[in-house]
NUKOL-392301 format. One line per field, with one value per atom (N, C-alpha, C, O, CB): residue in one letter; atom name; z, y, x. Coordinates in steps of 0.1 Angstrom, whole numbers, plus 5000, padded with zeros to 4 digits. Glycine has a CB too. Layout:
% residues N
code <- c(a ...);
site <- c(CA ...);
w <- c(Z ...);
v <- c(Y ...);
u <- c(X ...);
***
This chain:
% residues 176
code <- c(m m m m m k k k k k s s s s s d d d d d v v v v v i i i i i s s s s s i i i i i t t t t t n n n n n h h h h h g g g g g d d d d d g g g g g f f f f f e e e e e r r r r r a a a a a l l l l l e e e e e e e e e e t t t t t r r r r r k k k k k v v v v v s s s s s a a a a a y y y y y k k k k k g g g g g l l l l l g g g g g e e e e e k k k k k d d d d d s s s s s l l l l l h h h h h m m m m m l l l l l l l l l l f f f f f t t t t t e e e e e e e e e e m m m m m l l l l l s s s s s m m m m m a a a a a r r r r r i i i i i v v v v v a a a a a g g g g g d d d d d m m m m m a a a a a a a a a a n n n n n f f f f f w w w w w i i i i i e e e e e t t t t t e e e e e g g g g g k k k k k t t t t t f f f f f v v v v v l l l l l h h h h h m m m m m s s s s s t t t t t n n n n n t t t t t k k k k k l l l l l d d d d d k k k k k v v v v v k k k k k r r r r r a a a a a q q q q q l l l l l l l l l l d d d d d a a a a a a a a a a t t t t t s s s s s r r r r r q q q q q n n n n n e e e e e a a a a a a a a a a n n n n n s s s s s f f f f f l l l l l g g g g g k k k k k i i i i i r r r r r d d d d d a a a a a f f f f f e e e e e q q q q q a a a a a m m m m m a a a a a s s s s s d d d d d v v v v v s s s s s y y y y y d d d d d e e e e e a a a a a p p p p p y y y y y d d d d d v v v v v l l l l l s s s s s d d d d d i i i i i v v v v v g g g g g r r r r r e e e e e i i i i i t t t t t d d d d d p p p p p e e e e e w w w w w d d d d d e e e e e i i i i i e e e e e c c c c c s s s s s i i i i i l l l l l r r r r r r r r r r l l l l l a a a a a d d d d d n n n n n v v v v v k k k k k v v v v v s s s s s i i i i i r r r r r g g g g g n n n n n a a a a a v v v v v d d d d d l l l l l t t t t t v v v v v t t t t t k k k k k s s s s s f f f f f a a a a a a a a a a);
site <- c(N CA C O CB N CA C O CB N CA C O CB N CA C O CB N CA C O CB N CA C O CB N CA C O CB N CA C O CB N CA C O CB N CA C O CB N CA C O CB N CA C O CB N CA C O CB N CA C O CB N CA C O CB N CA C O CB N CA C O CB N CA C O CB N CA C O CB N CA C O CB N CA C O CB N CA C O CB N CA C O CB N CA C O CB N CA C O CB N CA C O CB N CA C O CB N CA C O CB N CA C O CB N CA C O CB N CA C O CB N CA C O CB N CA C O CB N CA C O CB N CA C O CB N CA C O CB N CA C O CB N CA C O CB N CA C O CB N CA C O CB N CA C O CB N CA C O CB N CA C O CB N CA C O CB N CA C O CB N CA C O CB N CA C O CB N CA C O CB N CA C O CB N CA C O CB N CA C O CB N CA C O CB N CA C O CB N CA C O CB N CA C O CB N CA C O CB N CA C O CB N CA C O CB N CA C O CB N CA C O CB N CA C O CB N CA C O CB N CA C O CB N CA C O CB N CA C O CB N CA C O CB N CA C O CB N CA C O CB N CA C O CB N CA C O CB N CA C O CB N CA C O CB N CA C O CB N CA C O CB N CA C O CB N CA C O CB N CA C O CB N CA C O CB N CA C O CB N CA C O CB N CA C O CB N CA C O CB N CA C O CB N CA C O CB N CA C O CB N CA C O CB N CA C O CB N CA C O CB N CA C O CB N CA C O CB N CA C O CB N CA C O CB N CA C O CB N CA C O CB N CA C O CB N CA C O CB N CA C O CB N CA C O CB N CA C O CB N CA C O CB N CA C O CB N CA C O CB N CA C O CB N CA C O CB N CA C O CB N CA C O CB N CA C O CB N CA C O CB N CA C O CB N CA C O CB N CA C O CB N CA C O CB N CA C O CB N CA C O CB N CA C O CB N CA C O CB N CA C O CB N CA C O CB N CA C O CB N CA C O CB N CA C O CB N CA C O CB N CA C O CB N CA C O CB N CA C O CB N CA C O CB N CA C O CB N CA C O CB N CA C O CB N CA C O CB N CA C O CB N CA C O CB N CA C O CB N CA C O CB N CA C O CB N CA C O CB N CA C O CB N CA C O CB N CA C O CB N CA C O CB N CA C O CB N CA C O CB N CA C O CB N CA C O CB N CA C O CB N CA C O CB N CA C O CB N CA C O CB N CA C O CB N CA C O CB N CA C O CB N CA C O CB N CA C O CB N CA C O CB N CA C O CB N CA C O CB N CA C O CB N CA C O CB N CA C O CB N CA C O CB N CA C O CB N CA C O CB N CA C O CB N CA C O CB N CA C O CB N CA C O CB N CA C O CB N CA C O CB N CA C O CB N CA C O CB N CA C O CB N CA C O CB N CA C O CB N CA C O CB N CA C O CB N CA C O CB);
w <- c(2562 2558 2545 2538 2561 2541 2526 2532 2541 2516 2524 2521 2517 2516 2510 2516 2510 2493 2489 2517 2486 2470 2464 2462 2463 2460 2451 2435 2427 2453 2431 2416 2412 2417 2410 2400 2393 2377 2373 2395 2367 2355 2349 2354 2350 2336 2330 2327 2323 2313 2329 2329 2341 2338 2325 2352 2364 2377 2389 2361 2374 2387 2396 2394 2378 2406 2416 2424 2434 2411 2416 2416 2428 2435 2404 2431 2446 2458 2468 2452 2454 2469 2467 2478 2472 2458 2456 2464 2474 2442 2458 2468 2482 2489 2464 2488 2500 2507 2519 2503 2499 2507 2510 2520 2498 2499 2498 2514 2522 2480 2516 2524 2542 2551 2519 2540 2553 2553 2563 2554 2544 2546 2551 2560 2534 2545 2549 2565 2570 2537 2568 2584 2589 2601 2585 2588 2596 2602 2614 2587 2588 2590 2596 2597 2572 2598 2605 2593 2592 2619 2585 2578 2578 2582 2563 2572 2578 2565 2555 2584 2565 2553 2540 2531 2554 2539 2527 2522 2511 2528 2529 2526 2521 2513 2539 2532 2525 2512 2503 2534 2510 2496 2482 2470 2499 2486 2478 2477 2468 2481 2487 2483 2478 2474 2494 2476 2470 2454 2447 2474 2452 2440 2431 2421 2445 2438 2434 2428 2416 2448 2437 2432 2425 2424 2438 2419 2407 2397 2386 2406 2400 2389 2381 2370 2392 2391 2385 2379 2370 2402 2387 2381 2366 2357 2389 2366 2353 2341 2329 2355 2347 2336 2331 2319 2347 2339 2332 2323 2316 2340 2321 2311 2299 2289 2310 2300 2292 2284 2272 2300 2291 2285 2284 2293 2294 2269 2264 2265 2270 2247 2259 2260 2271 2281 2256 2273 2283 2294 2292 2278 2302 2313 2326 2330 2313 2334 2348 2356 2350 2352 2366 2374 2389 2395 2372 2392 2409 2415 2407 2416 2425 2430 2446 2452 2424 2452 2464 2469 2461 2468 2484 2487 2500 2508 2492 2500 2508 2515 2509 2504 2530 2536 2549 2557 2544 2544 2558 2563 2557 2554 2577 2584 2575 2573 2580 2571 2560 2547 2538 2561 2546 2530 2524 2529 2529 2514 2506 2492 2486 2506 2488 2476 2470 2476 2475 2456 2454 2441 2431 2455 2442 2432 2423 2427 2434 2406 2401 2391 2384 2397 2389 2382 2374 2376 2392 2361 2352 2342 2342 2345 2334 2322 2311 2311 2323 2302 2287 2279 2284 2285 2267 2255 2252 2251 2245 2249 2245 2233 2228 2255 2224 2209 2216 2227 2195 2205 2211 2213 2220 2200 2209 2213 2230 2240 2202 2230 2247 2255 2267 2253 2250 2258 2258 2269 2252 2247 2252 2259 2265 2247 2259 2269 2284 2292 2267 2289 2302 2304 2315 2308 2297 2298 2298 2294 2288 2300 2297 2311 2314 2289 2319 2329 2345 2354 2329 2342 2346 2346 2336 2337 2361 2362 2353 2349 2374 2354 2344 2327 2318 2347 2328 2312 2306 2294 2303 2309 2308 2316 2327 2306 2307 2312 2325 2323 2294 2337 2346 2340 2342 2360 2334 2339 2326 2328 2343 2315 2308 2314 2311 2296 2326 2333 2329 2329 2349 2327 2321 2306 2298 2325 2303 2288 2277 2268 2286 2289 2282 2283 2273 2288 2288 2294 2283 2275 2308 2281 2268 2252 2244 2268 2253 2242 2238 2227 2240 2249 2248 2249 2244 2258 2256 2253 2242 2239 2257 2234 2220 2212 2207 2211 2212 2204 2206 2197 2208 2220 2222 2215 2210 2235 2216 2211 2193 2187 2216 2188 2174 2171 2162 2168 2182 2176 2178 2169 2185 2188 2195 2178 2167 2209 2182 2168 2169 2179 2163 2155 2155 2152 2147 2145 2155 2158 2153 2158 2175 2145 2139 2150 2156 2126 2151 2164 2162 2171 2166 2149 2146 2158 2167 2130 2158 2164 2180 2185 2155 2187 2200 2204 2196 2205 2220 2229 2232 2242 2244 2226 2227 2226 2234 2214 2214 2210 2221 2220 2200 2232 2245 2255 2252 2244 2268 2276 2286 2285 2274 2298 2311 2324 2325 2316 2333 2347 2356 2354 2353 2367 2376 2380 2388 2384 2378 2386 2371 2370 2397 2361 2349 2340 2332 2353 2341 2328 2319 2320 2330 2306 2295 2291 2294 2285 2283 2283 2264 2260 2300 2258 2243 2239 2227 2234 2247 2248 2248 2259 2262 2239 2241 2250 2254 2232 2251 2259 2274 2282 2254 2280 2291 2297 2310 2295 2293 2298 2301 2312 2292 2291 2295 2305 2311 2283 2311 2322 2333 2343 2322 2333 2346 2347 2358 2346 2335 2341 2348 2358 2328 2344 2349 2359 2367 2343 2366 2381 2386 2398 2385 2384 2391 2393 2404 2383 2379 2381 2392 2397 2371 2393 2401 2417 2426 2397 2417 2431 2441 2453 2431 2429 2434 2437 2427 2431 2447 2446 2436 2431 2457 2431 2420 2417 2426 2420 2400 2392 2387 2387 2380 2385 2377 2369 2374 2384 2355 2348 2345 2341 2334 2347 2342 2334 2337 2352 2321 2312 2308 2305 2299 2307 2306 2298 2305 2318 2286 2277 2280 2279 2283 2285 2288 2302 2302 2287 2310 2325 2327 2322 2329 2332 2333 2345 2350 2326 2351 2364 2364 2357 2374 2374 2376 2390 2396 2368 2396 2410 2414 2410 2411 2421 2425 2442 2450 2419 2446 2456 2463 2457 2454 2476 2479 2497 2504 2468 2499 2513 2518 2512 2515 2531 2539 2551 2557 2545 2555 2566 2580 2584 2567 2585 2601 2613 2624 2609);
v <- c(9051 9057 9055 9052 9074 9056 9059 9066 9062 9043 9079 9088 9081 9069 9097 9091 9083 9088 9098 9093 9076 9076 9085 9082 9061 9097 9104 9103 9104 9114 9100 9101 9113 9121 9094 9114 9128 9126 9114 9137 9135 9132 9143 9154 9127 9141 9154 9168 9178 9149 9167 9175 9185 9197 9174 9181 9190 9183 9185 9209 9174 9169 9158 9146 9158 9166 9159 9163 9158 9149 9175 9184 9192 9195 9194 9195 9201 9191 9193 9212 9182 9173 9168 9168 9159 9165 9161 9169 9166 9161 9183 9196 9193 9191 9211 9194 9193 9181 9181 9198 9168 9156 9159 9155 9140 9169 9167 9177 9174 9174 9188 9198 9190 9191 9208 9182 9172 9166 9170 9162 9156 9148 9156 9150 9141 9174 9176 9185 9189 9182 9186 9192 9175 9177 9207 9166 9154 9151 9148 9142 9152 9146 9159 9160 9139 9169 9181 9185 9180 9175 9192 9198 9210 9215 9193 9217 9235 9241 9234 9246 9255 9259 9257 9254 9274 9259 9257 9244 9243 9259 9231 9218 9212 9204 9211 9219 9221 9227 9221 9229 9235 9241 9236 9239 9255 9228 9220 9205 9198 9219 9203 9191 9195 9186 9183 9209 9213 9210 9204 9224 9218 9221 9207 9206 9224 9199 9185 9179 9177 9174 9179 9177 9185 9182 9174 9197 9206 9202 9202 9222 9198 9193 9181 9181 9188 9172 9157 9159 9153 9143 9168 9169 9173 9169 9179 9184 9189 9180 9181 9198 9171 9157 9151 9146 9139 9152 9143 9148 9142 9138 9167 9170 9164 9160 9188 9162 9157 9147 9149 9151 9133 9122 9127 9127 9109 9134 9140 9127 9117 9147 9129 9119 9118 9122 9107 9111 9109 9098 9086 9104 9105 9097 9098 9109 9099 9090 9091 9084 9074 9081 9088 9083 9083 9086 9094 9079 9078 9085 9086 9063 9091 9099 9096 9095 9118 9094 9093 9094 9091 9084 9097 9097 9085 9081 9113 9081 9074 9081 9089 9062 9077 9086 9073 9066 9101 9076 9067 9076 9080 9049 9080 9091 9102 9104 9088 9108 9121 9118 9125 9133 9110 9106 9104 9094 9090 9110 9115 9108 9111 9133 9095 9092 9096 9092 9079 9104 9106 9098 9096 9121 9094 9086 9087 9086 9079 9090 9088 9080 9078 9098 9071 9056 9061 9070 9040 9053 9055 9042 9035 9069 9039 9033 9040 9042 9017 9043 9049 9046 9039 9065 9048 9050 9063 9074 9047 9055 9068 9065 9053 9071 9079 9079 9086 9090 9090 9084 9086 9101 9102 9080 9111 9123 9124 9129 9133 9119 9121 9111 9114 9120 9100 9092 9099 9100 9076 9103 9111 9122 9124 9113 9131 9142 9134 9140 9150 9121 9119 9113 9115 9114 9105 9099 9112 9109 9088 9124 9133 9141 9146 9140 9136 9142 9134 9140 9143 9121 9111 9116 9120 9099 9116 9115 9107 9111 9109 9097 9088 9094 9093 9070 9098 9101 9086 9087 9109 9073 9063 9057 9060 9058 9044 9039 9025 9015 9029 9034 9025 9007 8998 9030 9005 8992 8988 8976 8987 8989 8983 8982 8991 8988 8971 8973 8960 8960 8976 8946 8939 8938 8947 8928 8926 8923 8927 8935 8906 8910 8913 8928 8936 8904 8930 8946 8953 8957 8951 8956 8963 8959 8967 8959 8946 8945 8950 8955 8933 8944 8947 8961 8966 8939 8971 8986 8992 9002 8991 8984 8989 8987 8996 8978 8973 8969 8978 8981 8953 8979 8988 9003 9008 8989 9008 9021 9021 9030 9023 9010 9009 9011 9018 8994 9001 8998 9015 9020 8983 9021 9033 9040 9038 9044 9050 9057 9066 9071 9061 9072 9083 9094 9091 9081 9109 9118 9129 9127 9117 9139 9149 9160 9162 9152 9168 9178 9188 9195 9187 9189 9197 9192 9199 9193 9178 9173 9167 9161 9163 9172 9171 9180 9188 9174 9177 9188 9201 9205 9184 9208 9220 9232 9242 9220 9230 9241 9254 9266 9237 9245 9252 9241 9230 9251 9244 9238 9250 9262 9231 9241 9254 9247 9235 9258 9254 9251 9248 9249 9262 9242 9242 9250 9246 9237 9261 9275 9283 9295 9288 9274 9280 9288 9294 9288 9289 9302 9292 9280 9314 9301 9293 9295 9305 9297 9283 9284 9273 9262 9278 9285 9281 9279 9277 9292 9279 9280 9262 9258 9289 9253 9242 9235 9224 9242 9248 9248 9249 9246 9260 9254 9252 9241 9242 9259 9229 9216 9213 9207 9207 9216 9211 9219 9214 9213 9231 9239 9231 9226 9260 9228 9221 9210 9208 9217 9200 9187 9191 9185 9177 9201 9207 9210 9202 9216 9220 9221 9209 9210 9234 9201 9186 9182 9182 9174 9176 9171 9174 9165 9173 9188 9197 9194 9189 9216 9197 9195 9186 9187 9197 9174 9162 9153 9152 9158 9144 9132 9124 9120 9123 9119 9111 9111 9113 9101 9108 9110 9093 9088 9124 9087 9077 9072 9070 9068 9071 9068 9054 9050 9077 9046 9032 9033 9038 9022 9028 9027 9009 9003 9039 9002 8989 8989 8991 8981 8988 8983 9000 9010 8969 8996 9007 9015 9027 9006 9008 9010 9023 9022 8998 9033 9043 9047 9051 9056 9047 9054 9063 9062 9046 9072 9083 9087 9091 9094 9084 9082 9097 9097 9065 9105 9113 9112 9115 9127 9109 9110 9121 9127 9104 9124 9131 9137 9142 9143 9134 9132 9145 9152 9123 9148 9163 9161 9151 9169 9171 9168 9166 9173 9178 9158 9156 9168 9166 9144);
u <- c(4206 4189 4187 4197 4186 4177 4169 4157 4151 4164 4155 4147 4131 4129 4155 4122 4106 4113 4120 4083 4106 4109 4100 4089 4107 4105 4098 4094 4103 4103 4083 4081 4080 4072 4071 4090 4089 4087 4088 4104 4084 4084 4088 4086 4074 4095 4103 4093 4098 4111 4076 4075 4077 4077 4066 4080 4085 4077 4081 4079 4066 4055 4066 4070 4038 4067 4074 4086 4090 4077 4091 4103 4101 4111 4105 4084 4088 4090 4097 4076 4083 4086 4098 4104 4075 4106 4121 4128 4134 4127 4128 4134 4132 4142 4126 4116 4117 4119 4119 4107 4121 4126 4141 4147 4125 4148 4163 4167 4176 4170 4157 4156 4157 4165 4140 4145 4143 4154 4160 4133 4162 4171 4181 4187 4173 4187 4196 4195 4205 4201 4186 4183 4180 4182 4164 4177 4178 4193 4197 4173 4200 4217 4225 4238 4225 4216 4225 4235 4246 4236 4230 4243 4239 4229 4246 4251 4249 4243 4241 4267 4242 4235 4242 4235 4231 4258 4265 4261 4255 4282 4264 4265 4248 4245 4272 4239 4225 4222 4216 4217 4225 4224 4233 4231 4228 4242 4247 4241 4243 4260 4233 4222 4212 4204 4216 4206 4199 4200 4193 4199 4212 4221 4219 4212 4239 4225 4227 4210 4208 4233 4201 4190 4186 4174 4184 4189 4180 4186 4181 4178 4202 4209 4202 4197 4221 4202 4197 4179 4174 4198 4172 4159 4160 4153 4151 4171 4172 4176 4173 4181 4184 4191 4176 4175 4203 4164 4153 4145 4137 4143 4151 4141 4154 4149 4135 4164 4175 4168 4167 4187 4163 4155 4141 4132 4156 4139 4125 4116 4120 4126 4104 4094 4089 4095 4098 4076 4069 4080 4082 4054 4085 4092 4089 4086 4104 4089 4085 4100 4105 4068 4103 4116 4110 4100 4129 4123 4121 4131 4141 4123 4133 4144 4141 4130 4143 4154 4156 4168 4178 4151 4172 4186 4190 4182 4189 4202 4205 4214 4221 4207 4217 4226 4234 4229 4217 4248 4253 4265 4275 4260 4261 4274 4268 4256 4294 4280 4279 4280 4284 4289 4279 4281 4266 4260 4291 4258 4246 4251 4261 4244 4240 4241 4229 4219 4243 4227 4214 4212 4220 4211 4197 4192 4185 4173 4189 4187 4175 4176 4186 4169 4161 4160 4149 4140 4156 4152 4142 4143 4153 4144 4130 4134 4123 4111 4133 4134 4128 4137 4145 4127 4138 4144 4149 4145 4135 4165 4174 4178 4181 4186 4179 4184 4199 4202 4171 4206 4222 4225 4235 4233 4219 4222 4216 4222 4216 4206 4204 4212 4214 4188 4217 4227 4242 4248 4227 4247 4256 4257 4268 4259 4246 4244 4246 4253 4228 4240 4241 4250 4254 4231 4258 4268 4279 4291 4269 4278 4284 4291 4302 4275 4274 4273 4283 4289 4257 4281 4291 4306 4313 4289 4311 4327 4338 4349 4329 4331 4341 4337 4345 4337 4323 4321 4319 4319 4335 4317 4313 4304 4302 4321 4298 4282 4291 4297 4267 4285 4288 4285 4293 4279 4272 4270 4277 4276 4252 4284 4290 4304 4312 4289 4310 4321 4329 4341 4319 4321 4329 4329 4326 4328 4335 4340 4328 4327 4344 4316 4302 4296 4298 4292 4292 4289 4293 4284 4297 4304 4310 4303 4299 4326 4303 4299 4283 4278 4303 4276 4262 4261 4251 4255 4270 4268 4267 4260 4276 4280 4286 4270 4262 4303 4268 4255 4239 4231 4253 4239 4229 4231 4222 4228 4242 4246 4243 4237 4265 4247 4248 4233 4228 4256 4224 4211 4204 4197 4202 4205 4198 4195 4201 4211 4181 4180 4186 4191 4168 4187 4197 4188 4177 4209 4190 4181 4195 4206 4172 4191 4197 4196 4186 4191 4207 4207 4196 4193 4222 4189 4176 4169 4166 4168 4166 4154 4154 4145 4151 4167 4170 4161 4155 4183 4159 4149 4154 4149 4144 4162 4170 4159 4160 4182 4148 4144 4137 4135 4136 4133 4124 4132 4132 4104 4138 4140 4138 4137 4151 4138 4134 4141 4141 4115 4146 4154 4147 4134 4162 4151 4140 4134 4125 4141 4134 4126 4120 4117 4140 4118 4110 4115 4109 4099 4127 4131 4133 4135 4146 4133 4134 4148 4154 4125 4155 4166 4170 4168 4171 4175 4176 4190 4192 4171 4199 4212 4217 4217 4216 4220 4225 4237 4239 4225 4245 4256 4253 4262 4263 4238 4238 4236 4238 4233 4233 4234 4244 4245 4230 4256 4273 4275 4284 4285 4269 4278 4268 4275 4276 4256 4251 4258 4264 4237 4259 4269 4282 4285 4275 4289 4301 4300 4306 4306 4293 4292 4285 4286 4284 4280 4276 4289 4295 4268 4295 4308 4319 4327 4312 4319 4329 4325 4333 4327 4311 4307 4306 4308 4300 4301 4303 4311 4318 4299 4315 4325 4325 4335 4325 4311 4312 4303 4294 4316 4296 4286 4287 4298 4288 4278 4277 4264 4253 4280 4266 4252 4255 4266 4249 4246 4243 4234 4223 4239 4235 4225 4223 4234 4228 4213 4213 4201 4192 4213 4198 4185 4183 4191 4172 4165 4162 4165 4164 4151 4168 4173 4180 4191 4182 4177 4190 4191 4180 4190 4200 4202 4212 4223 4204 4209 4218 4219 4209 4215 4235 4239 4249 4261 4249 4245 4255 4258 4249 4251 4269 4277 4284 4293 4283 4283 4293 4293 4284 4293 4304 4309 4312 4320 4321 4305 4307 4315 4313 4292 4324 4330 4320 4310 4340 4324 4318 4317 4313 4328);
***
């Protein structure tokens, strides 16, 4: 089953619709309260990742299910500098770019990294960040904590970067 595709932006547009869609899918698939809360947490963490990819960015969010296995997707086209790229890859379970799995893919990935614009940490979008409920966060370590939570609770987190195409996938299987 595939849920509705929700359009989101890094400004928060569509976030509430994505959370509501997650609630609907969780209820439809018969998840208990704890598992439903995990699904909402995964969605919130993925939506927070949209804030890492600063600049005007629109993405699509959807959920695919098979049995009690849930795969949450977020896909966008955006330019990443080296800092943002590293932050996204840090969220992945493997901490690697899934799009660079072949020899040529690894060469392309290395080339794309070398060509990425380089920004100093002073220019990174840490000056004022907010989480899903709008609290202001000024601690750069917060993103690392969120990534850590996502990696620990999910079965697998994949980040695929190919050119300007960025895909984030979170997989979780619940007990039947």
